[in-house]
ZATI-622370 format. One record per atom (N, C-alpha, C): x, y, z; residue in three letters. Coordinates in steps of 0.001 Angstrom, whole numbers, padded with zeros to 6 digits, always signed. Layout:
ZATI-622370
XYZALA...
END
This chain:
ZATI-622370
+000864-001188+000000MET+000000+000000+000000MET+000897+001234+000000MET+000581+002181-000847GLY+001378+003404-000932GLY+000883+004467+000054GLY+001669+005554+000148THR+001288+006680+001016THR+001195+007942+000174THR+000398+008830+000652VAL+000235+010121-000023VAL+000702+011218+000933VAL+001606+012038+000484GLU+002151+013110+001325GLU+001878+014466+000676GLU+001354+015342+001464ASP+001080+016696+000972ASP+002390+017489+000991ASP+002893+017783-000181ILE+004180+018508-000272ILE+003969+019944-000739ILE+002753+020411-000599THR+002451+021766-001067THR+003314+022800-000369THR+003407+022711+000953GLU+004179+023698+001707GLU+005655+023638+001323GLU+006165+022395+001131ARG+007572+022269+000758ARG+007833+022882-000607ARG+006912+022629-001551ARG+007055+023210-002887ARG+007002+024740-002826ARG+006104+025255-002016GLU+006000+026709-001864GLU+007278+027284-001262GLU+007838+026593-000280ALA+009083+027056+000338ALA+010231+027027-000663ALA+010279+025935-001447GLU+011328+025840-002462GLU+011196+026947-003501GLU+009956+027262-003895GLU+009738+028321-004881GLU+010148+029683-004311GLU+009798+029919-003039GLN+010186+031183-002406GLN+011710+031303-002329GLN+012374+030184-002024LEU+013841+030192-001967LEU+014426+030477-003341LEU+013856+029877-004379ARG+014347+030104-005732ARG+014196+031564-006132ARG+013040+032154-005795VAL+012809+033560-006130VAL+013806+034455-005401VAL+014040+034151-004128ARG+014998+034965-003369ARG+016396+034853-003957ARG+016782+033637-004345GLU+018105+033453-004936GLU+018231+034192-006264GLU+017168+034202-007056GLU+017198+034938-008321GLU+017329+036442-008072GLU+016591+036908-007094ARG+016672+038335-006765ARG+018064+038698-006276ARG+018646+037852-005424LEU+019994+038105-004921LEU+021000+038111-006067LEU+020886+037114-006956ALA+021812+037042-008094ALA+021684+038266-008974ALA+020446+038734-009170LEU+020229+039923-009990LEU+020835+041154-009332LEU+020634+041275-008018ALA+021191+042421-007297ALA+022713+042411-007345ALA+023315+041236-007165LEU+024771+041123-007206LEU+025302+041480-008588LEU+024597+041041-009621ALA+025048+041330-010983ALA+024970+042817-011285ALA+023879+043461-010851PHE+023709+044891-011124PHE+024747+045730-010395PHE+025100+045348-009169THR+026035+046135-008362THR+027476+045685-008512THR+027701+044603-009256GLY+029056+044094-009409GLY+029617+043527-008129GLY+028745+043056-007241THR+029172+042523-005949THR+029374+041015-006036THR+030506+040556-005531GLY+030794+039129-005500GLY+030685+038578-004088GLY+030481+037284-003979ILE+030379+036607-002689ILE+031534+035627-002556ILE+032105+035576-001368TRP+033168+034624-001106TRP+032962+033965+000260TRP+033542+032804+000414GLU+033445+032064+001670GLU+034775+031370+001924GLU+035206+031413+003175TRP+036495+030818+003541TRP+036308+029903+004738TRP+036588+028637+004554ASP+036625+027666+005651ASP+038027+027738+006254ASP+038123+028336+007421ILE+039434+028627+007993ILE+040185+027347+008327ILE+039470+026333+008803GLY+040133+025088+009208GLY+040758+024357+008044GLY+040082+024305+006918THR+040596+023565+005754THR+041257+024474+004729THR+041142+025786+004924ASP+041675+026787+003999ASP+041048+026651+002609ASP+039831+026168+002567ARG+039127+026092+001292ARG+038287+027358+001124ARG+038314+027896-000084MET+037583+029128-000371MET+036669+028931-001564MET+035595+029710-001522TYR+034679+029763-002667TYR+034608+031207-003125TYR+034759+031427-004429TRP+034595+032742-005025TRP+033490+032657-006074TRP+032524+033553-005974SER+031441+033571-006962SER+031972+034058-008308SER+031214+033849-009384PRO+031666+034330-010699PRO+031967+035823-010716PRO+031241+036601-009899GLU+031492+038054-009849GLU+032880+038348-009282GLU+033308+037533-008299VAL+034650+037719-007743VAL+035698+037383-008790VAL+035485+036292-009493MET+036416+035891-010550MET+036534+036980-011618MET+035374+037567-011997ALA+035385+038634-013002ALA+036127+039860-012487ALA+035946+040160-011211LEU+036630+041310-010615LEU+038138+041103-010627LEU+038568+039879-010349LEU+039996+039582-010313LEU+040589+039419-011702LEU+039737+039270-012706GLY+040223+039237-014078GLY+040837+037936-014516GLY+040549+036850-013777ASN+041118+035559-014164ASN+040215+034451-013635ASN+039499+033819-014521ALA+038550+032779-014119ALA+039241+031467-013797ALA+040547+031365-014036THR+041254+030101-013790THR+041969+030089-012445THR+041854+031162-011672LEU+042515+031206-010375LEU+041927+030152-009441LEU+042785+029566-008618THR+042331+028617-007603THR+042073+029371-006309THR+040813+029424-005868PRO+040508+030200-004660PRO+041214+029642-003431PRO+041939+030496-002745SER+042578+030148-001474SER+042980+031443-000796SER+043232+031359+000509PHE+043627+032564+001226PHE+044995+033041+000748PHE+045867+032111+000399ALA+047186+032488-000111ALA+047056+033216-001444ALA+046143+032749-002289THR+045925+033432-003567THR+045397+034839-003329THR+044458+034949-002386PHE+043921+036270-002029PHE+045048+037201-001606PHE+045927+036731-000714GLN+047020+037571-000234GLN+047944+037999-001368GLN+048165+037114-002320SER+049076+037427-003424SER+048508+038491-004350SER+047175+038673-004324LEU+046539+039649-005213LEU+046359+041013-004557LEU+046490+041089-003243VAL+046361+042376-002554VAL+047626+043191-002783VAL+047454+044487-003048HIS+048609+045359-003267HIS+049551+045283-002062HIS+050858+045143-002289PRO+051794+045006-001162PRO+051701+046132-000146PRO+051415+047350-000598ASP+051320+048470+000337ASP+050071+048390+001209ASP+049054+047632+000764ASP+047798+047542+001507ASP+047676+046258+002305ASP+048524+045275+002025LEU+048381+043958+002653LEU+048546+043994+004175LEU+049564+044659+004738PRO+049716+044634+006207PRO+048482+045176+006929PRO+047940+046307+006466LEU+046767+046876+007123LEU+045553+045967+006960LEU+045382+045391+005768THR+044241+044499+005532THR+044310+043278+006443THR+045477+042689+006580GLN+045630+041534+007466GLN+045365+041922+008914GLN+045864+043074+009331ARG+045667+043505+010710ARG+044183+043749+011006ARG+043464+044354+010054LEU+042034+044589+010248LEU+041266+043273+010349LEU+041654+042290+009548MET+040979+040995+009607MET+041259+040300+010930MET+042508+040333+011386GLU+042853+039715+012661GLU+042104+040369+013812GLU+041991+041700+013790GLN+041270+042406+014843GLN+039785+042048+014820GLN+039221+041964+013610ALA+037792+041639+013497ALA+037520+040237+014045ALA+038386+039269+013731LEU+038195+037903+014226LEU+038385+037844+015741LEU+039382+038562+016263ALA+039655+038521+017699ALA+038535+039196+018491ALA+037966+040264+017938GLU+036921+041014+018643GLU+035516+040591+018243GLU+035441+039606+017353ARG+034164+039034+016913ARG+033227+040126+016374ARG+033759+040910+015480ARG+032966+041956+014851ARG+033144+041907+013344ARG+032407+042743+012661GLU+032436+042758+011196GLU+033793+043217+010677GLU+034263+042530+009656PHE+035474+042957+008951PHE+035056+043840+007782PHE+035688+045001+007689ARG+035392+045934+006594ARG+036675+046656+006234ARG+037019+046637+004952ALA+038259+047288+004525ALA+038171+047648+003051ALA+038925+048684+002690ARG+039120+049059+001290ARG+040607+048926+000977ARG+040904+048279-000133PHE+042297+048079-000501PHE+042378+047844-002002PHE+043612+047822-002518ARG+043840+047631-003949ARG+044145+046173-004258ARG+043574+045721-005368MET+043840+044374-005861MET+044621+044474-007165MET+045613+043597-007306LEU+046434+043563-008511LEU+045936+042440-009416LEU+045358+042809-010544ARG+044869+041801-011481ARG+046026+041231-012303ARG+045881+040012-012790PRO+046942+039417-013623PRO+047235+040212-014888PRO+046259+040995-015366ASP+046487+041777-016585ASP+047192+043101-016298ASP+047566+043330-015027GLY+048301+044534-014662GLY+047432+045666-014144GLY+046120+045548-014266MET+045227+046596-013777MET+045167+046568-012247MET+044985+047743-011674VAL+044834+047881-010226VAL+043401+048338-009955VAL+042696+047592-009121ARG+041312+047927-008805ARG+041163+048096-007298ARG+040434+049142-006913TRP+040070+049319-005511TRP+038828+048489-005219TRP+038828+047773-004101VAL+037674+046969-003723VAL+037291+047283-002275VAL+036017+047041-001981GLU+035529+047112-000600GLU+035116+045704-000200GLU+035693+045226+000884ASP+035466+043861+001347ASP+034779+043917+002703ASP+033659+043212+002836ILE+032899+043164+004086ILE+032617+041701+004406ILE+032872+041293+005645ALA+032680+039887+005992ALA+032339+039736+007472ALA+031690+038590+007785ARG+031397+038201+009165ARG+031822+036746+009359ARG+032238+036443+010574ALA+032714+035100+010881ALA+031712+034350+011752ALA+031759+033036+011653SER+031018+032174+012583SER+032049+031460+013446SER+031662+031117+014691TYR+032610+030601+015671TYR+032108+029280+016240TYR+033062+028455+016724ASP+032674+027195+017358ASP+032362+027437+018830ASP+032096+026370+019547ALA+031693+026497+020951ALA+032792+027104+021812ALA+034033+026928+021408GLU+035156+027499+022183GLU+035486+028922+021763GLU+034741+029472+020812GLY+034965+030841+020380GLY+036006+030987+019302GLY+036413+029856+018707ARG+037392+029929+017623ARG+036671+030197+016305ARG+037215+031089+015452PRO+036573+031353+014165PRO+036644+030138+013260PRO+035507+029794+012661MET+035439+028624+011793MET+035330+029002+010322MET+034515+030026+010032ARG+034206+030337+008644ARG+033978+031847+008505ARG+034421+032360+007390LEU+034169+033752+007026LEU+033341+033773+005750LEU+032276+034566+005762ILE+031461+034771+004571ILE+031390+036266+004322ILE+031676+036659+003095GLY+031709+038095+002822GLY+031340+038455+001407GLY+031342+039746+001173THR+031076+040295-000157THR+032222+041217-000533THR+032448+041352-001821VAL+033480+042249-002328VAL+032931+042946-003565VAL+033208+044233-003687ARG+032736+044966-004861ARG+033798+045950-005320ARG+033761+046271-006582ASP+034709+047199-007195ASP+034280+048628-006866ASP+035157+049370-006186VAL+034863+050765-005813VAL+035926+051691-006396VAL+036540+051280-007513THR+037639+052058-008090THR+037215+053478-008430THR+036094+053633-009147ALA+035653+054973-009548ALA+035351+055834-008330ALA+034686+055244-007353GLU+034350+055979-006128GLU+035602+056384-005362GLU+036532+055463-005230GLN+037762+055746-004486GLN+038614+056788-005194GLN+038712+056705-006505GLU+039492+057693-007246GLU+038881+059078-007134GLU+037544+059148-007133ALA+036881+060445-006946ALA+037161+060994-005550ALA+037150+060104-004550THR+037445+060526-003176THR+038877+061032-003054THR+039810+060303-003650LEU+041213+060718-003594LEU+041430+062033-004334LEU+040742+062211-005473ALA+040862+063467-006217ALA+040330+064627-005385ALA+039218+064402-004674LEU+038662+065444-003813LEU+039623+065773-002675LEU+040228+064756-002094GLU+041182+064989-001015GLU+042381+065793-001505GLU+042865+065471-002716ARG+043990+066231-003269ARG+043588+067675-003530ARG+042373+067873-004027SER+041885+069225-004289SER+041764+070014-002992SER+041230+069379-001950GLU+041100+070064-000659GLU+042461+070384-000070GLU+043434+069507-000268GLN+044776+069767+000236GLN+045395+070955-000480GLN+045209+071040-001798ARG+045727+072189-002538ARG+045048+073470-002076ARG+043734+073401-001816PHE+043008+074570-001336PHE+043565+075033+000014PHE+043807+074090+000914ARG+044326+074450+002225ARG+045728+075064+002124ARG+046553+074491+001267GLU+047897+075038+001098GLU+047836+076460+000552GLU+046944+076695-000408LEU+046794+078036-000953LEU+046237+078987+000095LEU+045225+078543+000839ALA+044605+079389+001860ALA+045605+079787+002935ALA+046483+078860+003302GLU+047463+079154+004340GLU+048567+080076+003843GLU+048740+080167+002528ALA+049775+081028+001967ALA+049290+082456+001763ALA+047982+082674+001768LEU+047442+084004+001533LEU+047537+084863+002787LEU+047649+086192+002618PRO+047682+087072+003789PRO+046315+087221+004441PRO+045244+086874+003757ALA+043898+087005+004289ALA+043523+085777+005117ALA+042493+085940+005943ILE+041880+084810+006643ILE+040871+084185+005686ILE+041015+082908+005427VAL+040131+082197+004505VAL+039283+081219+005305VAL+038005+081125+004966TRP+037123+080210+005700TRP+036068+079627+004775TRP+035547+078485+005171THR+034416+077876+004476THR+033418+077418+005527THR+032153+077359+005126ALA+031090+076970+006056ALA+029945+076346+005277ALA+029114+075580+005978ASP+027943+075013+005319ASP+026902+076114+005120ASP+025819+075845+004376PRO+024837+076908+004103PRO+024258+077557+005359PRO+024250+076830+006489ALA+023725+077388+007735ALA+024761+078258+008450ALA+025985+078308+007904GLY+027006+079166+008490GLY+027916+078484+009483GLY+027879+077154+009574HIS+028753+076438+010499HIS+030109+076204+009832HIS+031154+076704+010451PHE+032486+076639+009854PHE+032991+075204+009782PHE+033605+074853+008640ASP+034305+073578+008529ASP+035781+073776+008195ASP+036178+075016+007942PHE+037591+075320+007736PHE+037826+076795+007997PHE+038882+077094+008755VAL+039344+078464+008979VAL+040859+078420+008918VAL+041452+079252+008080SER+042896+079204+007898SER+043624+079671+009166SER+044897+079271+009311PRO+045652+079599+010528PRO+045820+081089+010779PRO+045590+081920+009767GLN+045741+083359+009964GLN+044798+083896+011052GLN+043655+083217+011235TRP+042736+083667+012285TRP+043370+083485+013664TRP+043998+082345+013883THR+044652+082103+015165THR+045814+083065+015363THR+046555+083339+014272ALA+047684+084266+014372ALA+047213+085658+014785ALA+046037+086078+014308TYR+045547+087417+014640TYR+044840+087449+015987TYR+043914+086510+016200SER+043061+086566+017380SER+043678+085912+018609SER+044630+084988+018373GLY+045200+084267+019497GLY+044361+083088+019933GLY+043289+082779+019208GLU+042402+081679+019569GLU+042227+080735+018388GLU+042086+079455+018694ASP+041802+078478+017656ASP+040329+078555+017273ASP+040013+078405+015988PRO+038607+078438+015573PRO+037869+077210+016089PRO+036589+077382+016387VAL+035753+076269+016825VAL+034937+075819+015622VAL+035385+074731+014983LEU+034698+074244+013798LEU+033358+073623+014195LEU+032410+073653+013254GLY+031087+073125+013523GLY+030167+074114+014185GLY+030664+075333+014445THR+029842+076386+015048THR+029823+077586+014105THR+028965+078537+014426SER+028840+079698+013547SER+029088+081024+014249SER+029050+081078+015581GLY+029066+082377+016238GLY+030175+082629+017236GLY+031083+081666+017442GLY+032101+081857+018460GLY+032991+083057+018212GLY+033261+083351+016951TRP+034161+084450+016609TRP+033542+085814+016886TRP+032217+085872+017100LEU+031550+087160+017332LEU+032027+087827+018619LEU+032650+087049+019522ALA+033195+087642+020741ALA+034318+088626+020423ALA+034892+088544+019210HIS+035972+089445+018807HIS+035457+090685+018080HIS+034166+090761+017814VAL+033605+091910+017111VAL+033457+093087+018072VAL+033775+094271+017594HIS+033630+095473+018412HIS+032170+095614+018846HIS+031929+095950+020120PRO+030540+096069+020604PRO+029667+096988+019751PRO+030252+098058+019226ASP+029455+098987+018413ASP+029099+098399+017053ASP+029807+097347+016620ASP+029566+096737+015306ASP+028781+095431+015388ASP+028546+094951+016622LEU+028006+093605+016785LEU+026602+093460+016209LEU+025711+094381+016511ALA+024327+094250+016043ALA+024266+094208+014516ALA+025024+095080+013856ALA+025022+095096+012394ALA+025610+093809+011831ALA+026670+093275+012489MET+027291+092047+012011MET+026331+090869+012129MET+025621+090780+013240VAL+024645+089702+013429VAL+023543+089793+012381VAL+023103+091005+012083ALA+022059+091190+011068ALA+022550+090741+009697ALA+023809+091023+009383VAL+024384+090597+008101VAL+024412+089079+008014VAL+024816+088427+009094ILE+024882+086958+009098ILE+023493+086358+008929ILE+022536+086864+009683GLU+021170+086323+009606GLU+020587+086509+008213GLU+020833+087656+007607ARG+020322+087904+006255ARG+020996+086984+005240ARG+022302+086759+005400ALA+023022+085898+004463ALA+022520+084461+004549ALA+022341+083948+005768VAL+021865+082572+005933VAL+020447+082421+005393VAL+019636+083461+005554ALA+018246+083384+005097ALA+018125+083494+003585ALA+018972+084327+002962THR+018837+084590+001527THR+019901+083905+000685THR+021025+083493+001330LEU+022165+082886+000630LEU+022765+083837-000391LEU+022585+085143-000165GLN+023165+086157-001034GLN+024584+086488-000584GLN+025383+087030-001518ASP+026770+087375-001212ASP+026856+088361-000060ASP+027984+088287+000654VAL+028234+089150+001806VAL+029405+090068+001503VAL+029250+091349+001839HIS+030335+092335+001760HIS+030110+093314+002896HIS+030972+093227+003927HIS+030730+094016+005137HIS+032064+094316+005804HIS+032164+095505+006418GLU+033352+095871+007168GLU+033020+095919+008645GLU+033952+095410+009460VAL+033717+095292+010896VAL+035056+095362+011617VAL+035009+095821+012842ARG+036225+095852+013658ARG+036335+094559+014466ARG+037530+093954+014424LEU+037792+092713+015138LEU+038963+092905+016098LEU+038822+092317+017277LYS+039853+092455+018304LYS+040952+091426+018101LYS+042206+091895+018159GLY+043347+091024+018006GLY+043833+090486+019326GLY+044890+089677+019263ARG+045422+089067+020479ARG+045975+090109+021445ARG+046333+091305+020934ASN+046852+092374+021796ASN+045753+093242+022381ASN+044496+092925+022095GLY+043375+093684+022643GLY+042945+094858+021795GLY+043725+095195+020747ALA+043379+096329+019884ALA+042450+095861+018761ALA+041620+096793+018299TYR+040687+096500+017208TYR+041243+097027+015890TYR+041016+096265+014842ARG+041368+096684+013493ARG+040174+096425+012581ARG+040068+097241+011538TRP+038984+097079+010570TRP+039305+095953+009600TRP+038299+095109+009349PHE+038425+094008+008403PHE+037253+094034+007426PHE+037541+093620+006208GLU+036503+093483+005188GLU+036158+092002+005059GLU+034886+091677+005269ILE+034411+090299+005174ILE+033653+090138+003861ILE+034087+089178+003073ARG+033394+088842+001820ARG+033085+087353+001818ARG+031924+086988+001286ALA+031541+085581+001205ALA+030596+085382+000034ALA+030709+084233-000585THR+029812+083876-001682THR+029426+082410-001533THR+028233+082064-001967MET+027733+080706-001850MET+028101+079893-003094MET+028792+078783-002881ARG+029102+077872-003985ARG+027943+076902-004152ARG+027540+076702-005394ARG+026381+075852-005680ARG+026767+074728-006623ARG+025941+073666-006623ASP+026197+072563-007528ASP+025601+072849-008900ASP+025703+071875-009808ALA+025234+072088-011174ALA+023745+072361-011242ALA+023004+071869-010237ALA+021557+072087-010213ALA+021177+073372-009502ALA+022181+074119-009023GLY+021893+075373-008341GLY+021660+075244-006856GLY+021847+074041-006317GLN+021634+073845-004889GLN+022852+074344-004105GLN+022610+075013-002966PRO+023734+075545-002185PRO+024591+074439-001587PRO+025909+074630-001685LEU+026848+073646-001158LEU+027622+074183+000039LEU+028257+075351-000152LYS+029174+075819+000880LYS+029461+077309+000702LYS+029614+077991+001840TRP+030088+079374+001828TRP+031602+079373+001666TRP+032112+080208+000753ASN+033543+080478+000641ASN+033760+081938+001004ASN+034619+082177+001980GLY+034770+083551+002443GLY+036191+083947+002762GLY+036407+085264+002818THR+037698+085826+003206THR+037471+086956+004199THR+038481+087178+005034VAL+038484+088291+005991VAL+039822+089007+005802VAL+039767+090233+005279VAL+040980+090955+004885VAL+041151+092196+005760VAL+042362+092384+006262ASP+042688+093568+007072ASP+042685+094804+006170ASP+041751+095739+006436VAL+041658+096980+005659VAL+041749+098181+006590VAL+042405+097989+007735ASP+042437+099051+008742ASP+043073+100326+008199ASP+044222+100207+007539ASP+044887+101399+007006ASP+044022+102078+005951ASP+043455+101293+005046ALA+042609+101869+004001ALA+041363+102519+004600ALA+040810+101894+005645HIS+039602+102445+006276HIS+039896+103808+006894HIS+040996+103905+007618HIS+041339+105182+008249HIS+041719+106226+007203HIS+042335+105802+006108THR+042641+106746+005029THR+041355+107304+004431THR+040371+106433+004210ARG+039080+106906+003686ARG+038413+107868+004660ARG+038499+107557+005944GLU+037909+108449+006943GLU+038588+109813+006929GLU+039932+109800+006812ALA+040659+111066+006796ALA+040314+111880+005551ALA+040219+111207+004394LEU+039859+111916+003167LEU+038437+112463+003245LEU+037531+111682+003834ALA+036147+112153+003974ALA+036093+113376+004871ALA+036867+113338+005971ALA+036893+114492+006869ALA+037479+115717+006172ALA+038501+115527+005354ARG+039095+116648+004611ARG+038097+117212+003603ARG+037326+116309+002937ASP+036303+116784+002005ASP+035275+117650+002705ASP+034908+117259+003917VAL+033942+118052+004679VAL+034529+119419+004994VAL+035794+119435+005399GLN+036444+120708+005718GLN+036500+121631+004502GLN+036862+121056+003341LEU+036941+121875+002136LEU+035568+122397+001728LEU+034555+121537+001890THR+033193+121980+001559THR+032764+123122+002461THR+033043+122989+003742GLU+032691+124058+004680GLU+033482+125329+004384GLU+034757+125151+004031LEU+035582+126317+003706LEU+035064+127008+002459LEU+034677+126188+001436GLY+034146+126779+000222GLY+032868+127546+000471GLY+032071+127063+001399ALA+030797+127729+001690ALA+031005+129058+002380ALA+032076+129186+003148THR+032306+130420+003909THR+033375+131314+003282THR+034090+130812+002273ALA+035229+131540+001718ALA+034901+132946+001234ALA+033797+133232+000510PRO+033547+134591+000007PRO+033502+135641+001104PRO+033148+135211+002320GLY+033058+136181+003400GLY+034359+136437+004100GLY+035359+135605+003857VAL+036607+135779+004583VAL+037775+136072+003664VAL+037576+135818+002355MET+038691+135979+001440MET+038948+137432+001069MET+037943+138276+001207PHE+038186+139679+000871PHE+037165+140556+001576PHE+037531+141850+001721THR+036612+142918+002146THR+036949+144130+001306THR+035947+144925+000982PHE+036269+146175+000287PHE+035218+147228+000625PHE+035653+148458+000491ARG+034761+149610+000628ARG+034749+150347-000698ARG+033676+151014-000967THR+033523+151669-002273THR+034580+152723-002513THR+035101+153357-001436ALA+036086+154429-001620ALA+037501+153901-001705ALA+037695+152576-001482LEU+039044+152020-001459LEU+039210+150983-002564LEU+040435+150772-003045PRO+040658+149746-004090PRO+040446+148326-003527PRO+040140+147399-004444CYS+039936+146007-004063CYS+041261+145402-003606CYS+041243+144700-002476ARG+042467+144082-001955ARG+042321+142542-001829ARG+041549+141946-002682SER+041385+140482-002600SER+042689+139775-002985SER+043143+138831-002187PRO+044366+138093-002515PRO+044101+136903-003425PRO+042841+136602-003758ALA+042521+135406-004526ALA+042579+135700-006009ALA+043519+135126-006769PRO+043636+135400-008213PRO+042360+135065-008958PRO+041730+133929-008597ALA+040514+133535-009308ALA+039431+134582-009136ALA+039334+135131-007949TRP+038318+136161-007713TRP+038630+137412-008517TRP+039918+137790-008567ARG+040271+138985-009303ARG+039935+138828-010774ARG+040204+137602-011345ARG+039897+137395-012748ARG+038401+137450-013026ARG+037597+136802-012160SER+036161+136737-012430SER+035448+138035-012140SER+035998+138819-011201SER+035285+140056-010807SER+035833+141295-011488SER+037022+141137-012113GLY+037650+142299-012725GLY+038381+143180-011735GLY+038428+142719-010509CYS+039115+143489-009473CYS+040594+143235-009584CYS+041387+144228-009868GLY+042806+144061-010035GLY+043534+144184-008736GLY+044864+144041-008792PRO+045670+144183-007575PRO+045625+145609-007045PRO+045844+145723-005791SER+045795+147047-005171SER+046925+147910-005675SER+046671+149220-005701ALA+047672+150152-006257ALA+048776+150357-005242ALA
END
């Protein structure tokens, strides 16, 4: 006599597993992510086809020794140390390093893995993923080089150079600020430096900052700042908002330039202009006097020419 077994649930489970595996394979293919597994006790490794494609050689024999031989020599010590620390501390292994392909190409990869342990806490197996991050890493390195060049240039300029996020929180202030103020900048904040603003200029400076953050419009303002010796000098603050290709605000780029001498020169010239204007307004009454019975005695040549009054006899 035969038996009949309802295998509907098993078939459904198998179908769900197949669908999940297809989805995983599709996701791995789209992202270029490979899967690997290492049996630490037997030193046997499995590399998925994506890993083989990343390494550029489908005939490689997967092993930990082969893996080590493909890691860039400059990156191998750190990669090994990170793996040893992850296994000892029973945490996730994560590292970025360069792989040397047999065809001579160098690729940056990101490797993430977790280990399973036996009852005594010894690592038995590592299962992980690896993906090609060459384009991302090269963009990051290019940005770092660009930022380094910017910092070197900023430190060479006589002005104080600074950058901040759209809300006005500083992420870079050149050393010239410390040289002048005697204080280190507090990055991640926006208002600590206001303690150096002259009390008579503070309200206007705060209004300028609030308007700039609200409108993201360029800043051009002069203010007195206190130096490490306690004296105030006039500075010109300029800032402009850098935007991305879509016009979205990215970062404030600004400078603070000492204009104390120029400011006082302008003040002196303005005061002299006022004096000359006042003198011109009163000059006709003081430059000459005459009576009808006496000759004109004006000492001003221009007046003599325009009035016909000649020199005294």
